N, C-alpha and C positions, 0 to 999 in steps of 0.2 A: 504494499499500499504506500503510495506517495505521501510525503509530508503534507500536512494540512488538507487531507482528504477526509470527508465525512460521508458515511453511509447512512441513509435514512430509508427505512422500509415500513410501510403502513400495513396493518392487518386489522381484522376485527369487523364487528357488526356495527349497526347504527347506535346501539346502546353503549358499547365500550370499544374504543379504538385503541390499538396498541401501536406504538411507534418504536421500532427497534433502531437504536443509534449505535454506530460503530465508527472506529477510527479515532480522529483527533477533534476535540471540541475546543476551539481557540478563537482568536480574534478574526481569523479568516472564515471560520465555519459556523460560529455561534448564530449569526444572522439567519443562516439557512434553517437551523433548528427552530428558531423563534417564528420564522415565516411559515414553516410547515405546521407548527402547532396552531398558529393564527388561522391558517386555512382550514384545519380540522374543526376548530371552534366555530368558524363561519358556517360550517356545514351542520352545526347544531349538536355536536357530540356532547352527551351529558357526562361522559367519563372517559378519561385518557390515561393509559398506562404508558409511561416512557421507560423503556427497557434500555438501561445504559451499560449492560454487561459487556457489550462489544467495544466500549470506549477504551482506548489504550492510553490516552493522554487527555488531560483537561487543565486549562490554565484559569486565571482569574476572570478572563473574559467569557470563557465557557461557563464558569460558575455564575456569572452575571446573567448569561443566557438562560440558565436553568431557573434562576430566581425570577427572571422576566416571564417565563412560561408559567411559573406558579402564580404570579400576579395576574396574568391574562386569564388563567383558569378561574381564579377567584372572581374576577370581573364578569366572567361569563357564566358563573354559577356551575362550573364544570368540576367534577371531582378529579383531582390529579393524584396519581400514584407513581412513584419512581421505584424501579427495581434496583436493588443494591448493585453497584458496579464493582470493578476490580479494585483491589486494595489501594493502588496508587491514585485512583480516581476518588474513592471514598475519603482518602486522606485529605484531599482538597476541601471537601465539605467540613471535615472535622477541624482542620487548621483554621478555616474561616469562622468556625463556630456556628454554622448554620445547619449542621446535620440534624439537630433536634427540631428545626423549624420546617423540615421537609418531610413529606409522607412517604418514607421508604418502606419497602416490603422485601422480605427474603426472596432471593432469586430461585432458591431450590424448592421451597414449599409454597410460595405465594402468600404466606402469612406475613403480617406486619412483623417487623423485627423485634420480637420479644427479647431475644438475647441482647440486642443493642440497647433496648430500654432498660433491661436489668443491669447492663454494664454502666449505663449513665446513672442509674439510681445508686449503684455501688460507688462510683466516682464521686457523686454528690455527697453521699454519706461520709466517705473518707475525707473529703474536703472540709465538710462541716466539723468533723471530729478533729482534724488537724487545726482548724481555726480556733476551736474551743480550747484545745490543749495549749495552743500558743498564748491565748488570753489568760488562762489560769496559771501559766508558768510551769506546766508539767514537762 
């Protein structure tokens, strides 16, 4: 695959559209993703699943594109679900601190990421414990 190439494939019925995304999501390709989602929304899709398992790279502009499609879906009262991507792609969401604000689901089972939720709860509890212990001087 050439650098800055993005693969977009649409599947699904009128009730739920699936958009499979592969390749690189960056400054050159993020507008294509946003335009494709806008087109699906214009067709009146009530639910969109964006499967990012095929992404091999995503930069901050790609992240902004994902946040833009989230906002578009909210504006059109369309339910958005993102399939969890490869580790290097998921890391972009985590570093930016937006992984909790996006509706991810597990790519293997289709369930929302219960493990991720549990990890976040555990990290939060550990953080609160650490802050408490620092305050009381333990």
